[in-house]
N, C-alpha and C positions, 0 to 999 in steps of 0.2 A: 802507103800501102800497109804499114804497121797499124795505123789508126783504124782501117777497115777491119783488120783481123781482130783487134781488141774490141771493137764495137760488136762484131759478130759473136765473139765469145761471150761478151757481156750480155747480149740479148739472149743467147742460148741459156746461160745460167739463170737469168731473170725469168725466162719462160718456164724452166724446170722448177724454180722456186715457187712460182705462181701455181703450177699444176699440183705440186705436193701440198700446197696450202689449202686446196680445195677439198681434200679428203676428210670427211667427218665420221668415218667408220670407227665404232668402238672396238678397242682391242684390249687384251690383258685383263686385269682385275675388274675394270669397269664393265667390260662385256660379260664377265662371269657373274658379277653381282647385280646385274641389271634387273630391275623390277618391272615385268611387262604390264602390270596393272597401273603403273604410274603414267605411262605414255603409250596407250594401246594403239595398235595400228588400225586403220580404217578397214571396214569389211570389204572384201573383194567381190567382184562380180564374176561369176563362172558362166560361160556360154555353153549351153548343152544343145546338141543337135538331135532332133527326133526323127528317126528314119522310119517312115511309114511305108515306104515302098520296097519292092524286092530288089536286092542288091544287083547291080549290073556286073556282068563278066564279059570277058572276051574283047572283041574290037570296039563294042559300044562303051565299055569302061575305059578303054585306052584313049578313045577320041572324045570323051566327055570333057567339056569345058567346066572349070570350077564355078564360074558365075551362072551356069545352067543347072546347078544343083537344086533339087526339088525338096530338100530337107527343111524342116521347120526349126528355126533357132529360138531357143528359150533362154533368157537371162535369169539366173538364180542368184539371189543375194543371201549370203549366210551371215547372221549376226550372233552375238553371244547370248546365251540363255540368261534370263532373269534369275537372279538368286532369290530363292524363297526362304523366307525366315518366319519365325513365330509358330503358331499352332498349325498353320497351313503346311509348313515344312515337316512338322512332327507327324501329321496324320496322313501324309501322302504315301500311298502304297502301290506298287506296280500292278498288283492283281485287281485293283479297283479301276473302274472306268475313268475316274477323274485324274488319274496319274499324269497322263500326257497333257490334259487341259491345264493342270496346275503348274506344269513345268514351263509352259509358255515359250516353247522354243520358236524363235521367230526366223523363219525362212520364207522369203517373199519371192514370188514369181513375177517378173516384170515382162510385159509383152509390148 
């Protein structure tokens, strides 16, 4: 009987030790001094719904099934802007038409 209790306690402690060893979250000064440009995160995909129809109200809205929704779903991927250097960066001005073209902000729409 004592052996089973010791084995159970040992397995519980071992499982707690394994669970705590799996955490890789930065804390303390390492998290404070982290440089985001050294290991950038991947760009995330944002799903956007395009509601082209009149919104339903009343009993129709209450009884509407989610899979019967007629909204168009669009996936938008945002990425970082390209850093402009040199004469192109020096000469870009917002009041000129080439400002947004030179910024080359890349947001793609995936369908």
